[in-house]
N, C-alpha and C positions, 0 to 999 in steps of 0.2 A: 462697505464690505470690500475686502481686498480681492482682486481678481488674480489670475495666474501671472499676468504681466507684472503686477505690483510686487508679488512674492518673489518673482525672478529678479526684479530690480533690487529688492532688499537684499537678496542673497549675493548679488554682484557687488553691491555697496559694501557688504560685510567682508567679502573676500578682499576687495581693494583696501579696506581699512586695515585688515590684518597684515596685508603686504606692506603698507606704509609703516605700520608699527614695527614689523620685523626689521624693515630696512633701517629705521631709526635706531633700533636696539643694536643692530650689527655695526652701525656707524659709531654708536656710543662705545661698543666693545673695542673697536679698533682704536678709537680715540683714547679710551681708558688704558689700553695696552701701551700706547705711545707715551701717555702721561706717566705710567708706572716706569717706563724705560727712562724717562727724564729724571724721575725721582730716584731710580737706582743709581744714576750717574752721580747724583749729589749726596744721597743718603741711602745706602743700601739697606740699612737696618729698618728705616721707615718703610721702604718698599716691601721688605719681607713681612713686616707687621701688618700692613694693609692687605697684602695678598692672603695671609693666613686668616685674618678677621673676615674677609669676604667669604672664604670657604666655610668658616665656622657659622656665620649668619645663615648661609644657604643650607647648611646641615640642619640647623634648627628648623627651618621651613620644611625640609624633607621629613623630619621627625613628626611634625604636626600633621602633615598630609597622611603619612602612614598610620599614625596613631588614631586619627579620627575616621579612617576608612575601614578599620578592623571589623566593625560590626556589620558591614554591608557586603563583604567580599569573602568568597570561598578561597581565593588566592591569598597567600601570605607574603607575596613579593614586596609590596610597599611597606608592610608592617615590619618585616625583618630589616629592610633597607633603612627605614626610618629610625628604628631603635639602635641599629648598628652605628649610623652616622652620629647619633647622640653621644655614644661612647668614644667614637673616633674624634669628634670635635673636642671632647675633653682632653684627649691626648694631644691633639693639634694645638690646643690652647697652652698646655704645659710646654710643648715644643717651642711655641712662639716666645713664651716667657724665658725659656732656657737658652734662646739663641744668643750667640756670641755678641757681646756688647750691651745686652739688656741689663746685666748686673743683678738679676733676680736670684741666680744660683751661683755665687762667686766661687764656691769651692769646687765647681765642676768645669771641665774644659769643653771644647767643641764636640767631643764624643757624645755628650748627653743629648743635645738636640738631634744629632744624627741617629742615635739609637731610638729616640722617640718617633722620629720620622719613619724609620723602617717598621717599627711596631704598628704605627697607624696605617701604613700602606698595606702591610700584610693583612691587617684586620679588614681594611676596605676591600681588597681583592677577594678575600675569602667570604666576606659578607655578600658581595655581588654574586659569587658562585652559589653560596648557600640559598640566597633569595631566589635565584633562577631555578634551582632544583626543587624549591618548595612552592612553585607557582600554583599548582593545582592541589595543594595540601593545606591543612589547618595546623597552626602551632599555638601552644599555650603561652600567653604573654608572660605570665609569672615565671615559668620555667626559663624563658629567654632572658628576662631581666636578671634573675638570680645567677644564671650561667655567666652573663656578661660582667656582672659585678665581681664574681670570683675571678674571671679571666683578667680584668683590668687591675685588680688588686695584686694578682700574681705577677703580671708583667711589670707594673710600676715598682713593686718590691724588688724584683730581679734587677731592674735597671739601676735604681738608687742604691742598692746594696752591692752592686758590682758583679752580679752573677751573669748578666746578659753579655753576649759576645761583643767585643770591641768593634766599632764600625768606622771610627775615624781616629787617625794618629797625626798629631802636629808634625808638619813637614812632609812625610810620604803621602798623606791624604787618606783616601778611602781604603779600607781593608778589604781583602778578598771576600769575607763574609758579606759585607755591605754590597759589593758589586754583584755577587751571585744572587743575593736576595732580590735585587732589582730585577734580574732576569727571571727568577722564579715567580715574582709578582706578575710580570708581563705574561708568563705562560698561563698562570691562573686566570688572568683577565681574558686571554685568548680562548681558553676552554669555556669561560663564561659566555663569550660571544657565540660560540657554537651551540651551547645549551639554550641561550636566548633565541637564537634563530629558529630552533625547533618549536618554540612557543610564541612565535611572532604574531600568530592570529589572536593571542590573548590581549594584545595591545592595539591602541590606535596606531595606524601606520606612521604618523608624524612623531608620536611619542617614542615608538620603537627606534626610528631613525636617529632621533636626538640622543637617546640613551646609548646607542651604538657609537655615535660620534664622541660622546663624553668618555666612554671606556677607551676608545682608541687614543683620545687626547691624553688620558691618564697613562696609557702604555708608553706614549712618546715622552711624557714627563719623566717616567721612571727610567727610560733609556738615557735621558739627559743627565740624570743624577748618578749615572755610572762613570761619568767622565771627569767630574770636577775634583780638584785637588784642595782648593780652599773654599770655605763656606761662602765666600764673597765673590767667587769667580763667575765667568760668563755661563758655563754649563749649569751652575746652580740657578742663575737668573732664568735661563731657558726652561728649566724644569718647573720653576714657579709660574712662569707665563702660561705654560700648557696646563698647569693645575688650575689657573684662573679660567682658561678656555673650557676645561673639563667641567668645572663647577657651573660655568655660564650655561652650558648645554643641559646640565642636570636641572638647573633653574628653569630653562625653557621647557624641558620635557615634563617635569613633575610639578613644580610650584605654579608656573604660569598656566599650563594646560589643566592642572588640577583645580585651579581657582576658576578659570574661564569655562571649562567644559567638564565639570566633575562627573557628570552622568556618563559621558563617553569613556572617561578614564577609569572610573571606579566600578562602573556597572556594565562594561562592554560585554563580558562573558555572559552576565545575566541577561542582557538584552538579546544577544545572539541565541542563547538557550531558549528564551521566551518565544522568539520568532519561530525557531525550529519546532517548539512544542505546539504553537498555534497551528502551524502548517500541518504537523502530524495529526493534531486533533481534528482538523478539517478533513483530512484524508480518511481518518478512522470514522468520522461522522458520516462521510459519504458512503464508505464501505458498509457501515451499519445500516444506512438507509436502504442500500441495495439488498442487504440481507432481509430487512423488514418486508420489502416488497415480495421477495421470494417466499418468506415465511407466510405472509398473508395470502399469497396466490396458490399455496399448496393445498393438499387435502386437509380436512379439519384436524387440528392438532391441539393438545393441551399438555402442560407440564405441571406435575404435582410434586410437592416436596415430600420429604420422608415422614412428616407429621400430617399428611393428607391435605395441606393447603394448596389451592390452585394458584400457581405462580404466573402462568402465562397461557393465553389462548390466542389463536389467530382468528381473523375475521370470518373465515369459512366455518369454523367451529361455532362461533356465536350465531351465525346465520342459520346453521343446521338446526340448532335447538331454540331458535327464535328468542334469543336473549341478547343483552348488551354485554360488553366486556366488563362494565361496572358491576353487573349482576353476578359475574363469575369470579373475577380475580380477587384473591384474598379470602374467599369462602372455602370451607371444608368440603371436599368432594362428596362426603356422605350427607351433607345438608341440602344438596341440590335435589329438587323434585323433578327428575327427568323421566319418571314413569317406569322405573325398574326396581326390582327387589333390592333392599339394602343388604349388602353383603361385605361391608368393609372389615368386619371382624370374623369372617368365615374363611375357610380354606380356598374359596373361589375368588377372594379379593385379588386383583391384579398385583397390588403392592406386595402382598404376602407371597404370591407365587414367584415373583421376581426375586424377593429376598431369600427364598429357598434355593436360589442358584440357577433358575431358568434364564436362558438368554432372551426368550420372548414368551408371551402368553397372549392368547386371543380368545374372544368369546363374542357371542351375538347379543346385542342390546336392543330391546324394543322400547321405543318412546311413544307415549300416547299424549296428544294435545287436547286442549279443552274443546276444540271444534270437532273432535271425533277422529281426526286423521292420526295416522301413526307412521313412524319410520323405523326401519330395521337397520342397525349399523353393525358392521364387523369391526370390533375394537382390537387393535394390535398394540401390545404394551412391550416396551423395551426399557432396560435400566437407564437411569440418569446418573452419571458419575461426574465428580469434580476432576480437576487436573491431576490430583493425586491418585485417581482411580477408586476413590471411596464412593460407596453408594449413597446418594443424597435424595433420591426420589425416582419417579418414573416419567416416561414420555409416552403419550398415547396418541395413536393415529386412528381416525374414524373414517370408514368407507361406507357410504350409503348403499346398502344392498337391498333396499326395499323392492325395487322392480325385479331383482333376481329372485327374491323370496316369493314374490307373487307368481313369477313364472314357475318356480318349483312347485308351488301349491297347485297351479293349474296342471302341471305334469302329473302330480299325484292324483288329482281329480280324474284326469283322462285315463290314468292307469286302471281305474275301476271299470273302464269300458275299453278293454284291450283291442277289440276288433275294430273300433273306430278311432283308436289313438293314432295320431300322425307320427308318433315315435315308435321304433321297433319294440314289440313285446313278444316274448317267447316263453313257452313252458317246455322244459326238457327233462328227459330221464338221463340215465348214465350214458346213453348212446343215441337215442332218437329224439326227434322233434315231436312233442305231444300237441303243441298249439303254437300257431304263428299268425300274427295279424298281417294285414296286407303290406304294411311298410316293411316288416322283417322279411316277408317272402320276396318282395322286390329287391330288398337290399342284399340278402344272402343267396338269392336264387334257389330257394328251398320251398318245400311244402310240408304239411303235416305228415308224419311217418318217415320223413327223410332222415338221413344220418346227420348228426350235429356237424356244422362246419368245422373244419380242421383247426381253425384259429381259436375255437371256443372249447374244444374237447378237453384239453388239459385243465383249464380253469374250472369247468363244470365238475370234473372228477374230483379236484381238490376241494371245491366248495361242499360237495355232497359227502365226501369221506370225512372231512373235518368239521362238518356242520358250521361252516364259516361264511359270513357275508363277504363277498369280494367286489371290488370296484376296479375295472380295467378300462383301458383306452385302446381302441382299434382304428387303424386307418383303412377305410373302405371306400373305394372309388374316389380317391383324393379328398375324402371327407373324414373328419375325426369324430368318432362316436364314443361317448362315455356309457359303459354298460355296467349295471348293478346286478350281480348274481346273488339271489336270496334263496338258500336251501329250505325246502319244506321236508325235513328228513323223515318225519313220521308217515309221509305219503310217498316218499321215494322219488320226488322230483324237485326241480328248482325253477323259480321264475326269473326271467331276465328282462330287465327294464333298460331301455336305451334312450339316448337323446343325442342329437347332433350338436357338438360343442365346437365346431370349426370356427365360427365367428368369435366365440369367447376365447379360444386358444390364440386366435390371431390378435385379438385385443390385448390379451395378457402378454403375448410376445412383443406387440408394439409398445405396450406400457413398459415392459422390461427394458427394451432397447432405448426407449425415451429416457427412463431413469438413469440407465447406465451411461448413455451419451451425455446427458446434462451433467451428471456427476463428473464424468471425465472432462467435459469442457470447463466446468467450474473449478476443478481441482487445480489446474495449472495456474490460472491467474490468482486464485486465493493463496496457493502455496507461495507464489512470488511476493504477494502483499505481506503475508505472514513473515517470510524470511527477511524481507526488506525492513519491516518494522522492528523485528527482533535485532537485526544488525544495527539499526539506528539506536536502539535502546542499550545494547550491550557493548557496542564498540564506538561510542561517540568520540572517544579520545583519539581514535585512529582514522576518522573520516576526513579525507581531503576534499577540497571543493570539487575536484573531478569526480570522486566516488559519490559525493552527495548529489551532484547533478545527475549521474547515471541512476542512482536510487530513485530520485524524484521522477525522472523520465520513465523508469520501469513501473513505478507505482501508478503514475498517471495513465500510462498505456494500458495496464491491466485493469484499472478501474473502468476506462472507456470500453475495453473488451467485454467486461462483465455487464456494463450498461447496454451495449449493443445486443448481447446474447439475451438478456432479460426482456428487452423491448421486442425482439423477434419472437421469443416464446409467448409473451403476452399477446402479441398480434395474432399468432396462430391459435392461442387459447380463445380469444374473442371470436375468431372465425369458427372454430369447432363448436363453441357454445351458441353460435348464431347471434352473437351480440355485436357483430360488426355492423354499425349503422351506415347506411348509404345516403349520401346527400346528392340527389339527382339534380343536375343542372347542365346547361349547355357549356361546353368547353371547346377550346381550339387547340388541338394536339401540337401544332407548330409552336405555339407559345409555351406549352408545358415543356417540350424538349429543349427549347431555347433557354428557358430559365435553368433547367438542369445543367446544360452544358456551360452556362455562365459560372455556376458554382463549381463544376468539376474540371473546368479548363485548366486551373493551376495544377491539379493532379496529373492531367494528361500531359501538360507541358514538361513535367519531370521526366517523362519517357519520350518526349518529342513526338507525341501522337497527333495526327491530323484528323479532324472530324469533317466528314462530308454529309450534309443534311439536305434531303430532298423531300420536304413535306409541304404540300400546298397550303397556303394560308386560307384557302377557300373551304377546306375541310373542317366541318364542325360536327361534334358528336354529343350525345347525352350520356352522362355518367357522373361518377364521383371524381372530380378533378384531383383531389388530394390522393386518392387511392391510385388513380392513373399516374400521377406524379411518382408515387412510390414504386409502381410497376416498372416504369421506364428508368427510374433511378437505379433499380436493382440490375437491369440488363446492361445499362451503360457503365455502371461501376464494375460489373464483372468483365465487360469488354476491355476496360482500361486495365484492370487487375491482371488479366491473363494475356494481354497483348505484348508483343515484342517491342523493343526500342524502334523508334522512327517508323511506325506502322500506321495504317489508315483504319479508322472506324467509320463505317457508312450506315446512315439511317435514312430509309426512304419508305414511301407508301405507294400503295396501289388502291385508288378509289374505285368503288363499285366492283371489288374483286370477285371473280368467279374462277375457282380452280380447286386443286386437290386439298388446299388448306381451308376450304370452305365447303365441306362435304354436303351440307344441307342447302347449298345454293342460296344463302340469305344475302340480302343487300348489306354491304358493309365495307370496311377498310382493312387492308392487310398492311401491317407494319413489319419492316424487315431491318434487323440489327445485325450487321456483319462485321467481324473482326478478322485480323490475320494473326491470331495468337497461337497458343499451344494446341488448340483443338481438343476434341473429346474422343477417347477410345470407343470403338464400336460397342464393346461389351458394357460400357458405362452409360450409353445414351438412354437406355430404358430406365436408368436409376437416378438421373440427375435431378428430377423433380421430387424425389423422395426426401423426407425430412432428415436432416443431419447427414445426408450422403455427401461424402467428399472423396474424389478419386485419389488413388495413391500417387498419381502423376503430379498433383498440385498440393501435396501435403505440406510443402514448405512455404506456401502462400497463405497468409492469415485469412480466416473466415469461419463462420459458424455452421455452414452447411444448411442454412435455413432460407437463404435469400430466394432461390428459384422456387422452392415449395410455396413461399409466401406469395411470390409473383403469380404463380399458377392459380392459387386459391382466389386472389383478387381478380384475376382475369375471368375466372368462372363466375364470380359475383356479377360481372358485367355480361354474362351469357356468352363470353368469348372463349377462344381456344388458343393453345400455344403449341408450337412444333419446333423441332430443332434438326438441323443437318450439320454434319461435321466430318472433316477428314483430319485424323490426328496429325498434328504438326503443322497444319496449314490454316487453322482457324475454324470458326463456327458461325452459323447463321441461325438466328432465332426469328421465327415467324409468329406474330401475334395478330390474330384476327378478331376485330370488334364488330359485331353486327350493328347495323344502324337501328337505333331504338327510337320509337316515337315518343314525344314528350308526354302525350296524354296518358300513356300507360302508367307512368310513375307519378303523375300529379293528380290523378282522380282518386 
């Protein structure tokens, strides 16, 4: 088996072999040019024939490469160039046969080979330009062949019939048309170089360089042909020498590289595209994985198609109804035996309600299980639309309200016994209190026969006059009460049933803030990912390496931000659901902090931060070392994040601490984390441990607003407490007190 060293040696040997081969070929080129020079001194006609035959042979090779690559490439560069040189070589062959002294066309003078030369060079320059413009396009071979046959027929006819402009006159030499044509050809080749440079990423770097050298050599050759007077003079010789050089580098660029490394030459763009597609697919797969985690961690959800087929459910939905996903996905919703009345074809069907134009529809669903238990779910339905805005089904969210329904039933039961009911119960006429239980008397400071409280008078009047059930909310003594006013019009009074909904309102507000904040936090990274991916798909031809690097960095950064946010949310979710398992064992705080600083030291070095640690190695505590690591990691990360350049972060402990941060005077250890950073505004200190809270003063520093709330929850799992002191602009000190816990308490 080859190891890395063997592979490296093989690569070095390969490079050395290529260098030796290139050196030999360049020596042969120089030797060949010298040999042609000697031949030109003795027999210029032989020199000319050899030069032209070399270019014709190489042209044939270029045609074969371009022709056989046509099936595998989106680019038409090599195909156009290959077919073009086939026709150019035909003209060059006639030019060689027509050259002065060959005797093949005795009725023509030296003007004939010169005209053929100009035609071939025009065709060559225009073919280079046309091929460069068609790099990213497809062209039909049959159309190209037919067009070239027509063109060569017209050109040869015009030359041999005397219609083509005169290029050479015996005696004076080159005509103005011939000289100007050579300059025009050079201009066309220069424009070709500019176009090729814009598409240089489509070629192997070495291939691109060799093609450029070949074009430049061709330009020099054409300039040389503007100076000669006789077809056998020195300028003509120089022009043919540079033509050999030009075709040598075409050979190096296309034939040699095309034979040795055809994959790199012919499939370079495909290879780059495949790599980009794989990377984009990996990023999309990671983003999809993150979405799946959020989908499965949310409230029970299911997606139903327009023909009632269940397309998708999350894990919480399957768990709620005690089924597997295989039992659900692909089934018709009306085929499921979930213990409720079949109403798919009635007006109460959620799908029918949404199709009628409702933005949402909700109802209560009672599900009974074989063991006799039942759950009550509040089902909220919204339309499911495709990217064109067309209705394709519905999305349903299930909230388990079993406990709430049980509570409501208990309230209704207790309402039958108003005097003993712990909730406020009143019976009122238009003006007076007819009956009031103890709770309502204490709440409203009233008694039977009293005048109705002012806050209720207008509502009672409306209820009795319109015989209308009313539901209102009142704030009484900082508590929120939900009051139901039920008129008994035939008896001239109304019953008022109340309940304290302060906790529920707080929970609803907390949930609303949670959903709003999570939506806000997710929107930015998801928008960046979406825009980046759309840009990659729609503007691939405009993406430079610098832009591609920035897009990759942006995608990576936002994926990691999503990952951190999801991990923080899942951590808090496990704590809230009391699913955070504690692995109690003895740990050494000094080692925990040392490990954290080892990992975070590079981040601190970026801001030239100095860490001072004063934690005795003799201190040992019982707890979950992984969660303790997470606690200190949060505080140290925040200290680094909000510290100034070249500042100090100090971490120290007080063993057997007794003081204001240990109000119950327990035996334990106080940890102090102090920084010299931006500090905390006095008005924000009471809020910094709230979830998603972020001060306006640090809105430009990345964060989820969950770190301190997680740390506080984890500290409380260790029966500890956390405090903070800060002066804005001068830094902050966090105090974490861990009581000393006996091993037996958590091992018995």
